[in-house]
C-alpha positions as CSV (number, residue, x, y, z in Angstrom):
1,M,119.2,-26.7,251.9
2,K,120.2,-24.0,254.3
3,E,118.5,-25.8,257.2
4,L,121.1,-28.5,257.0
5,E,124.2,-26.3,257.0
6,G,126.4,-27.1,260.1
7,K,124.6,-30.3,260.9
8,I,126.4,-33.7,261.2
9,A,125.1,-36.9,259.6
10,I,126.2,-40.5,259.8
11,V,125.6,-42.3,256.5
12,T,125.8,-46.1,256.5
13,G,126.4,-47.9,253.2
14,A,128.3,-44.8,252.0
15,G,130.8,-46.8,250.0
16,Q,128.5,-47.2,247.0
17,G,125.0,-46.9,245.7
18,V,122.3,-45.0,247.5
19,G,124.3,-44.5,250.7
20,Q,127.1,-42.9,248.7
21,G,124.7,-40.7,246.8
22,I,123.2,-39.6,250.1
23,A,126.6,-38.8,251.5
24,F,127.5,-36.7,248.5
25,A,124.1,-34.8,248.6
26,L,124.4,-34.1,252.3
27,S,128.0,-32.9,252.0
28,A,127.0,-30.6,249.1
29,A,124.3,-29.2,251.3
30,G,126.9,-28.2,254.0
31,V,126.5,-31.2,256.3
32,S,129.6,-32.7,257.9
33,V,129.3,-36.4,256.9
34,V,130.5,-39.4,258.8
35,V,130.7,-42.3,256.3
36,A,130.3,-46.0,257.3
37,G,130.4,-49.2,255.4
38,R,132.0,-52.6,255.0
39,T,134.8,-51.9,252.5
40,E,137.5,-49.5,253.5
41,E,138.6,-48.9,249.9
42,K,135.2,-47.8,248.8
43,L,134.8,-45.5,251.9
44,V,138.2,-43.9,251.1
45,Q,137.0,-43.2,247.5
46,T,133.8,-41.6,248.9
47,V,135.7,-39.5,251.3
48,E,138.2,-38.4,248.6
49,T,135.3,-37.3,246.4
50,I,133.7,-35.4,249.3
51,A,137.0,-33.7,250.1
52,S,137.4,-32.6,246.5
53,T,134.0,-31.0,246.3
54,S,133.4,-29.8,249.9
55,P,136.8,-29.0,251.5
56,N,135.1,-27.6,254.7
57,A,133.3,-30.8,255.5
58,S,134.5,-33.0,258.3
59,R,135.4,-36.3,256.9
60,F,135.7,-39.6,258.8
61,A,135.1,-43.2,257.8
62,W,135.1,-46.6,259.5
63,A,134.5,-50.1,258.4
64,I,131.7,-51.6,260.4
65,R,133.2,-55.1,260.5
66,R,136.6,-54.0,261.8
67,A,136.6,-51.9,265.0
68,S,140.3,-51.3,264.4
69,F,139.5,-49.1,261.4
70,S,138.1,-46.0,263.1
71,R,140.2,-43.0,262.2
72,P,140.0,-39.7,260.4
73,L,140.7,-39.9,256.7
């Protein structure tokens, strides 16, 4: 999907399931993905997977319920 290269997407629910799958697919298409969800540990796993397959992607995550967790991973 060349038309997505260089774009930025915010994916909610990216810690598991459909949201995670969307984050993986967008990252593989060259999109910089911002992942959001309720569980920090699951978001970290998603970000680590993205980092291992798409090293040029910008990777950030934050837990929706805790404003204090809003930092680059």
